[in-house]
C-alpha positions as CSV (number, residue, x, y, z in Angstrom):
1,M,0.2,-0.2,0.1
2,A,1.5,3.3,-0.9
3,T,1.8,6.1,1.8
4,N,0.1,9.6,1.7
5,A,2.9,11.1,0.0
6,Q,3.3,8.4,-2.7
7,S,-0.1,8.4,-3.7
8,Q,0.6,12.4,-4.1
9,E,3.5,12.4,-6.2
10,S,2.2,10.2,-8.5
11,E,-1.2,12.8,-9.1
12,Q,-0.3,15.4,-11.5
13,L,-0.2,18.6,-9.5
14,L,0.4,21.0,-11.7
15,H,3.1,23.5,-10.8
16,L,4.2,26.8,-12.8
17,V,8.1,28.1,-13.0
18,F,8.4,31.1,-13.9
19,G,10.7,34.4,-13.0
20,G,11.7,38.1,-13.9
21,E,14.0,40.8,-13.1
22,L,12.6,42.1,-9.4
23,E,12.7,46.5,-9.3
24,S,13.7,46.1,-6.2
25,L,15.5,43.2,-3.6
26,D,12.7,43.7,-1.0
27,G,9.7,43.9,-3.4
28,L,8.0,41.7,-5.4
29,T,7.4,43.5,-8.5
30,F,8.4,43.2,-12.0
31,R,10.9,45.5,-14.0
32,D,9.0,44.3,-17.3
33,I,6.2,41.7,-17.5
34,D,6.4,41.1,-20.7
35,K,10.2,40.4,-19.9
36,L,9.3,37.7,-17.6
37,D,10.7,33.8,-18.3
38,I,7.4,31.1,-18.7
39,V,9.9,28.4,-17.6
40,G,7.0,25.9,-17.9
41,I,4.9,24.1,-16.6
42,F,5.4,20.4,-14.4
43,P,3.5,17.6,-13.2
44,N,4.9,17.8,-9.6
45,F,6.9,19.6,-7.1
46,A,9.8,17.9,-7.5
47,A,10.2,18.3,-11.2
48,A,9.0,22.1,-10.8
49,E,11.6,21.9,-8.0
50,K,14.7,21.1,-10.5
51,A,13.8,23.6,-13.2
52,W,13.7,26.1,-10.5
53,R,16.7,25.8,-9.2
54,K,18.5,25.6,-12.8
55,K,17.0,29.0,-13.4
56,A,18.2,30.2,-10.8
57,Q,21.8,28.5,-10.6
58,Q,21.7,30.4,-14.0
59,T,20.6,33.8,-12.5
60,V,22.7,33.7,-9.7
61,D,24.9,37.2,-10.8
62,N,21.4,39.5,-11.0
63,A,20.4,39.8,-6.7
64,H,17.3,41.4,-8.8
65,M,16.4,38.0,-11.0
66,R,13.9,35.7,-9.0
67,Y,11.7,32.2,-9.5
68,F,9.1,31.1,-8.0
69,I,7.1,28.4,-8.8
70,V,3.1,28.2,-8.0
71,H,1.0,25.6,-7.0
72,M,-1.5,25.5,-9.9
73,H,-3.6,22.7,-8.6
74,R,-4.3,24.6,-6.1
75,F,-6.5,26.8,-8.0
76,L,-7.6,24.5,-10.1
77,S,-9.2,22.2,-7.5
78,P,-9.2,24.9,-3.7
79,G,-9.8,23.0,-0.5
80,Q,-7.9,19.7,-2.4
81,D,-4.1,19.3,-1.2
């Protein structure tokens, strides 16, 4: 029998990874929304985190560049996590 964590990983829980350059280090306002980098949509958190880490590492020299993981499945099925 699969544990709850294992069964959740086998479910399709969509996650969006995106990023862009922020106006300031202490805010969440992007400098140019037209230049947002949409990395992709991933079937689970593990895959999204791997993509997020790769993009964050590639942009480590730009302190204003930030990447985020959005838990899309929470928007698609509110209250079901």
